C-alpha positions in Angstrom: 28.7 -0.5 30.4 27.6 2.9 29.1 29.8 5.8 30.1 27.6 8.5 28.7 25.4 10.4 31.1 22.0 11.0 29.7 19.6 13.6 31.1 15.8 13.5 31.3 13.5 16.2 30.2 13.6 17.7 33.6 17.4 17.9 33.5 18.1 15.1 36.1 20.9 12.7 35.4 19.5 9.4 34.3 20.4 6.5 36.5 23.3 4.7 34.9 25.8 2.0 35.7 28.4 4.7 36.2 26.7 6.4 39.1 25.4 3.3 40.9 28.2 2.6 43.3 31.8 3.6 43.8 32.4 0.7 46.1 30.3 -2.3 45.1 29.2 -4.5 48.0 30.0 -8.2 47.8 27.7 -11.1 48.7 28.9 -14.7 48.0 31.6 -13.5 45.7 29.1 -11.7 43.4 28.8 -7.9 43.2 25.3 -6.8 43.9 26.1 -3.4 42.4 27.3 -4.9 39.2 24.0 -6.9 39.0 22.1 -3.7 39.4 24.2 -2.1 36.7 23.5 -5.0 34.4 19.8 -4.8 35.1 19.8 -1.1 34.3 21.7 -1.7 31.1 19.3 -4.4 30.0 16.3 -2.1 30.8 18.0 0.7 28.8 18.5 -1.6 25.8 14.9 -2.7 26.0 13.8 0.9 25.9 12.4 0.9 29.4 14.3 3.9 30.6 13.4 6.2 27.7 11.0 9.1 27.9 9.9 11.4 30.6 9.6 10.2 34.2 5.9 10.8 34.7 4.9 7.7 36.7 4.8 8.3 40.4 5.5 5.4 42.7 5.1 5.8 46.5 4.9 3.2 49.2 6.0 2.5 52.8 8.7 0.0 53.6 10.5 -1.2 56.7 13.6 1.1 57.3 15.8 -2.0 57.8 14.9 -3.3 54.4 15.5 0.1 52.7 18.9 0.5 54.4 19.9 -3.1 53.5 19.0 -2.5 49.9 20.9 0.8 49.8 23.9 -0.8 51.4 23.9 -3.8 49.0 23.3 -1.8 45.9 25.7 1.0 46.8 23.1 3.8 46.1 22.0 6.5 48.5 19.2 8.0 46.5 15.7 6.6 47.0 14.9 7.4 43.4 17.9 5.4 42.1 17.0 2.6 44.5 13.5 2.5 43.1 14.6 2.5 39.5 17.1 -0.3 40.2 14.4 -2.4 41.9 11.9 -1.9 39.0 14.6 -2.6 36.4 15.5 -5.8 38.1 11.9 -6.9 38.2 11.0 -5.8 34.7 13.5 -8.0 33.0 13.0 -11.8 33.0 15.7 -13.9 34.6 17.4 -15.7 31.7 18.2 -18.7 33.9 14.5 -19.1 34.9 13.5 -18.8 31.2 16.0 -21.5 30.2 14.8 -23.8 33.0 11.2 -23.4 32.0 12.0 -23.9 28.3 14.0 -27.1 28.9 12.0 -28.6 31.7 11.8 -32.4 31.4 14.3 -32.7 28.6 17.7 -34.4 28.9 20.3 -34.7 26.2 20.2 -37.7 23.9 23.3 -39.2 25.4 22.1 -38.7 28.9 21.3 -41.9 30.9 19.8 -42.3 34.3 21.6 -44.9 36.3 20.0 -46.3 39.4 
């Protein structure tokens, strides 16, 4: 994970895996904060976090949903929460891509026994 702290043109610290959470929350043995950090790193490597932050996103959401997302991700900033959410949606799920690519195919040695 990247340790460098990049800044945007406005001087704000870029969201990084380093400043996502000091205490990652656990769900089912998996760290949600680490998943968010991985999504941000993937987005960074794909060049999706480069450039100025000029797109404005605004919407209303149920407070319970927002608080749950903050708690699970370990962030307190609405901006960071929004960037994490977008990063997670922008990158395709590698498992889903694999399942789509291999649908209907079994290995040559595989037999179905009934």
